[in-house]
C-alpha positions as CSV (number, residue, x, y, z in Angstrom):
1,M,-33.5,25.1,-33.1
2,T,-34.1,28.8,-33.7
3,R,-36.0,29.1,-30.4
4,Q,-33.1,27.5,-28.6
5,T,-30.7,29.9,-30.2
6,S,-32.9,32.9,-29.3
7,V,-33.1,31.8,-25.7
8,H,-29.3,31.2,-25.5
9,Y,-28.5,34.6,-27.0
10,G,-31.3,36.3,-25.0
11,L,-29.7,35.0,-21.8
12,I,-26.3,36.1,-22.9
13,G,-27.6,39.5,-24.0
14,G,-29.5,40.0,-20.7
15,M,-26.5,39.2,-18.7
16,A,-24.2,41.4,-20.8
17,A,-26.8,44.2,-20.5
18,I,-26.9,43.8,-16.7
19,A,-23.1,43.7,-16.5
20,L,-22.9,47.0,-18.5
21,A,-25.6,48.6,-16.4
22,L,-23.9,47.6,-13.2
23,L,-20.5,48.8,-14.4
24,Y,-22.0,52.1,-15.5
25,Y,-23.8,52.4,-12.2
26,L,-20.6,51.8,-10.2
27,I,-18.6,54.2,-12.3
28,N,-21.1,57.1,-12.5
29,V,-24.5,56.9,-10.9
30,R,-25.8,60.1,-12.6
31,G,-24.5,58.8,-15.9
32,F,-26.3,55.5,-15.3
33,I,-29.6,57.4,-14.8
34,T,-29.2,59.4,-18.0
35,W,-27.3,57.2,-20.5
36,G,-26.8,53.8,-18.8
37,G,-29.8,52.2,-20.3
38,W,-28.7,52.9,-23.8
39,F,-25.4,51.1,-23.3
40,S,-27.3,48.1,-22.1
41,Y,-29.5,48.3,-25.2
42,L,-26.4,48.2,-27.3
43,A,-25.4,44.9,-25.7
44,L,-28.8,43.5,-26.5
45,A,-28.6,44.7,-30.1
46,A,-25.2,43.1,-30.5
47,T,-26.6,39.7,-29.3
48,M,-29.5,40.1,-31.6
49,V,-27.0,40.3,-34.5
50,M,-25.1,37.3,-33.2
51,A,-28.2,35.2,-32.8
52,A,-29.4,36.0,-36.4
53,K,-26.0,35.2,-37.8
54,A,-25.9,31.9,-35.8
55,V,-29.3,30.9,-37.2
56,R,-28.3,31.9,-40.7
57,S,-25.1,29.8,-40.5
58,Q,-27.2,26.8,-39.2
59,Q,-29.4,27.2,-42.3
60,E,-26.5,27.1,-44.9
61,G,-26.1,30.8,-45.0
62,Y,-29.8,31.7,-45.6
63,L,-32.2,33.5,-43.3
64,T,-35.6,34.9,-44.3
65,F,-36.8,38.2,-42.9
66,R,-39.5,36.4,-40.9
67,E,-37.1,33.9,-39.4
68,G,-34.7,36.7,-38.5
69,L,-37.4,38.8,-36.9
70,K,-38.6,35.9,-34.7
71,V,-35.0,35.2,-33.6
72,T,-33.9,38.7,-32.9
73,F,-37.1,39.9,-31.3
74,L,-37.1,36.9,-28.9
75,V,-33.6,37.7,-27.9
76,W,-34.7,41.2,-27.1
77,V,-37.8,40.0,-25.1
78,I,-35.6,37.7,-22.9
79,G,-32.7,40.0,-22.5
80,S,-34.7,43.1,-21.7
81,A,-36.8,41.1,-19.2
82,L,-33.6,40.2,-17.4
83,L,-32.5,43.8,-17.5
84,S,-35.9,45.0,-16.2
85,V,-35.8,42.6,-13.2
86,F,-32.2,43.8,-12.4
87,T,-33.2,47.5,-12.6
88,Y,-36.2,46.9,-10.4
89,I,-34.0,45.1,-7.8
90,L,-31.3,47.9,-8.1
91,Y,-33.9,50.6,-7.3
92,N,-35.9,48.8,-4.7
93,V,-33.3,46.6,-2.9
94,I,-29.7,47.5,-3.6
95,D,-29.9,51.3,-3.7
96,T,-33.2,52.6,-2.4
97,G,-31.8,56.2,-2.7
98,L,-31.4,55.9,-6.5
99,A,-34.9,57.4,-7.0
100,D,-33.8,60.6,-5.1
101,I,-30.7,60.9,-7.4
102,Q,-33.0,60.4,-10.4
103,R,-35.2,63.2,-9.1
104,E,-32.2,65.5,-8.9
105,V,-31.0,64.6,-12.4
106,V,-34.4,65.1,-14.0
107,T,-35.0,68.4,-12.2
108,E,-31.6,69.7,-13.3
109,T,-32.2,68.6,-16.9
110,M,-35.7,70.1,-16.9
111,E,-34.4,73.4,-15.5
112,K,-31.8,73.6,-18.3
113,F,-34.4,72.9,-21.0
114,M,-37.0,75.1,-19.5
115,A,-34.6,78.1,-18.8
116,N,-36.7,80.3,-21.1
117,A,-40.1,79.0,-20.0
118,D,-42.3,81.1,-17.7
119,E,-42.5,80.2,-14.0
120,E,-46.1,78.9,-14.3
121,T,-45.1,76.3,-16.9
122,L,-42.1,75.2,-14.9
123,D,-44.2,74.9,-11.8
124,T,-46.8,72.8,-13.6
125,I,-44.2,70.4,-15.0
126,T,-42.4,70.1,-11.6
127,E,-45.8,69.4,-9.9
128,A,-46.6,66.7,-12.4
129,M,-43.2,65.1,-12.0
130,E,-43.6,65.1,-8.2
131,K,-47.1,63.7,-8.4
132,E,-46.0,60.8,-10.5
133,G,-43.0,60.2,-8.3
134,F,-39.6,58.7,-9.1
135,D,-39.9,55.4,-7.3
136,L,-39.6,52.4,-9.6
137,T,-42.7,50.4,-8.7
138,L,-43.5,47.0,-10.1
139,K,-46.2,48.6,-12.3
140,K,-43.8,51.2,-13.7
141,S,-41.2,48.4,-14.3
142,V,-43.7,46.3,-16.2
143,L,-44.9,49.3,-18.3
144,A,-41.3,50.3,-19.1
145,Y,-40.6,46.8,-20.1
146,A,-43.7,46.6,-22.3
147,F,-42.8,49.9,-23.9
148,S,-39.2,48.8,-24.5
149,L,-40.4,45.8,-26.5
150,I,-41.7,48.2,-29.1
151,I,-39.3,51.1,-28.9
152,P,-36.4,50.3,-29.4
153,G,-36.8,46.5,-29.3
154,F,-39.0,45.7,-32.2
155,I,-37.5,48.5,-34.3
156,I,-34.0,47.1,-33.8
157,A,-35.2,43.6,-34.5
158,L,-36.7,44.9,-37.8
159,I,-33.5,46.6,-38.8
160,V,-31.3,43.6,-37.9
161,S,-33.6,41.2,-39.7
162,L,-33.6,43.4,-42.9
163,I,-29.9,43.7,-42.9
164,L,-29.1,40.0,-42.2
165,Q,-31.7,38.3,-44.3
166,R,-30.5,36.1,-47.2
167,K,-33.0,34.5,-49.4
168,R,-32.5,31.0,-50.8
169,P,-32.2,31.0,-54.6
170,Q,-35.5,29.1,-55.0
171,D,-37.3,31.8,-53.0
172,L,-35.9,34.5,-55.4
173,I,-37.1,32.5,-58.4
174,R,-40.6,32.2,-56.9
175,E,-40.7,36.0,-56.3
176,E,-39.7,36.7,-59.9
177,E,-42.4,34.3,-61.2
178,T,-45.1,36.1,-59.2
179,V,-44.2,39.5,-60.5
């Protein structure tokens, strides 16, 4: 039952995250590159809360931390996987020039942050960025997805699970007896 709820909300969260990303992309491409992902993560976080509340209501208002963590993290895993696939398609099929815009945005941002840095440091950073490239390859997509599972995914799942947990009275009594 909880796995089915997680899958359901993971799909909803993924689709909501994609819709927000697409909307942000259509409104402001440069904004999409700098802040768009964070808005999509908010959609995923919201569906994590909704999933945990749904499971808690299915269980007569109770949800252990462990149950909450399983539910919320699986929502993130599914939703962010959908978002990662969308992002890969966006960069490699829909708008192949997006990597060039990203290069411009990153270069401008680095120049602002490095305004007081010496020329040699700036050249070294620029060279490293150019060497790595801005294309969104399959390998980079998978690595970004894996990293997002930990930061912010698992951290948000921990927080949501801590906030929404409700222990059953018998569990509270057992805890008091062991202390």
